[in-house]
N, C-alpha and C positions, 0 to 999 in steps of 0.2 A: 504493500500500500504506500502511495506517495505520502511523504511526511506532512504535506500541506492538507491532505484530505480530512483528517480529524478536525483541524481548525476550521475548514470550510463547512464541515457538517455542523459544527457548533454555531456558526453564523447563520446557517440555514434554519437551525432550530430557533434561534432568536427571531428571525424574520417571521416564522410561523406564530410567534407569540405577540407580534406587534398588533396594533389596533387595525380594524377593518379599513379605515380610511387610508392608512399608509399602504396596506397590502393592495388595495385597489389602484392606488397611484403607481406603485412599483410595477404592477402588472401591465399598466397602460403605456410605459415608456420602454423604448428599446435602446436608447442612447442617453448619455448624461444630459441633464438639463442645465443650461447656463442662463442665469438671470443677471441683472446689473451687478450684483455683488457675490452671489452664491453659486457654487457648482454643486448640483444635486446628482447623486450617483444613481445610475441604472443598476439593475441587479448584478451584472457582471462586475462593474466597478465596486459595488457595495461589498461583494465577497472578497475581492482583491485588496481593497483598502483596509478592511477590518482585520484581515489576516496579516497583511504587511505591517500594520501599526501595532498588532497585538492588542487591540482595544479591550478584548475580554480579560486580559491580565490586569488592566488598570481600572476598568469600569465594568464590573460584573452586572449583567442584565441590561446593558446599553448597546446600541448600534451607532456607529458613525455613519450618518446618512448623507452628509454633504460637507463642503469645505469652503472657507473664505480665507484665502491666503494661508497663513500659518495657524488659523483657528478652525476647529472642526465643529460640526453640528451633530448632536447626539439625541437619539430617540430612546426614551425609557420603554422597555419592552413589556413591562408589567406595571399595573397600577396607574392607568389613565393615559399613558402614551404622551407625556409631556416632552417638549423639545428643549434642549439645552445647548449652550455654546461654551467652549473652553479652548484655551491655547493648547496646541498639540505638544508643547514642551513641558506642560505641567498638568498631567492628567490624574484626576482623582475626584471623587464626588464633591469634595470641598471646593474644587476649582470651577464647578459648573455654574453658569449664569442662566437663568430661565429666559427662553426665547418666546415660547407660547405654551399655554396650558394643555394643548392637544395638537397633533399633527394637522388635523382638519382646519384648525384656526390658522395655523401658519400657512397652509396651502392657500387658503382664501386670501391671505395677505400678499400672495405672490412671492413667498419665501423672503419677505423683507427681514433683514437682520435688525436686531434692536439697536436703537441709537445709543452710541457711547456718550456718557456725560462729558460735556466739554470742559476740560480743566482751563483755568484762567492762566494760560501760558502763551508767550509769544512763540511763533513757529521755530525760531532759532535764537540762541543766545550763547555767550561764553559761559562755560561750565567750570566751576572751581571745586576742589576737594578741601574740606575744612572740618575741624572738630574731631578728627579721628584720634582716639587715645594713642599716646606715643608707644604703648606696649601692645598695640593691636595691629602689627604690621600685616597680619593676614587679611585684614579688611582692605588695606591698600592693594594687596595682591589681587583680591577679588574685584576691586574697582578698576584696576588695570585691565583685567580681562573684559569686564562689562563695557568699559569705554573703548576697548580695542585700541589702546595706546601702547607705545613701545618703551615705557620707562625701563631703564636698566635696573635689575634687581639690586645691584650694589648701591644704587642711588636712593632706594626707597626710604631708608632711615633719614636721609637728608631732606627728602620731601616731607616726611612727617614733621620735621622740625621747622619747616618753612610754611606751614599752613596758616591761612588758606592760600593755595597755589592754583594757578591756571592749569586746568587739565585738558580742555578742548575749546577751540575757538569755533563760534557759530555752529554749535551742535544742534541737531534736530531734537527739540525737547520732547515732542510727543512720542517719538520712537524710544527715546531714553526713558520716558515715564513708563512705557509698556514694559521695558526690561526690568525696571525697578519694582513692578508689581510682583515679580517673582524673586526679588532680592530685598526683602523688608529690612534686613540688618544694615543695608547700605543707604537707606533713604535719608537718614539724618546728615549724611556726609557729602552728598552730591548736591551742589548748590548752583544757582544761576544768578546772573546779574540783573537786578531790578533798579528802578529809580531810587529805591530806598535802601539799597545795599544787597546783600546776598540772601537768597531765600531757597528753601528746599524745593527741588523739582517735584517730588511726591512726598508731602508731609507724612509723618509716621502714623497719623490717624486716618490716612487715606482721603482726606478732604481735598476738594479741588483747589 
């Protein structure tokens, strides 16, 4: 037996447990459906994507039924068939945001993704690192990776002593804020320039 067959069979079993509205829709399409923002999977893509990403290992009882860039859309297969969205880099039930209470509701909307709350940020700004405790060099190592900068490791202690220091010029703050959603321990230390001084890109309380 092909090693992928058991995984495919599990996905087929999940499909059989989805609500009637989704099963009717899935049976009605032969190719992926592309809307303005969302790629909805046909049956063939559904089986391939769920096995490739190993969705069942991270989200028991869910199917990934579509995608929006690096975010997936997930259907709960039992208990009402609610639709959720989550970043593919951070899968777990705690990471799911509700898109619609049922697939049929989302279908009627034309698969419209939920609007992201607009943070009060400029599109770009200079980014600084500040307030990192001097004994927490590992936070600076993580900030280096998140910001994709090439600070030399031998210079990190000097950078800690020089805080706040310029880390990136004209950085795209919205993209950076998205990254910080999955790095809460870095939020207090990545700052951007405002008219009133430096401010956190994503405050630790998650407020815009």
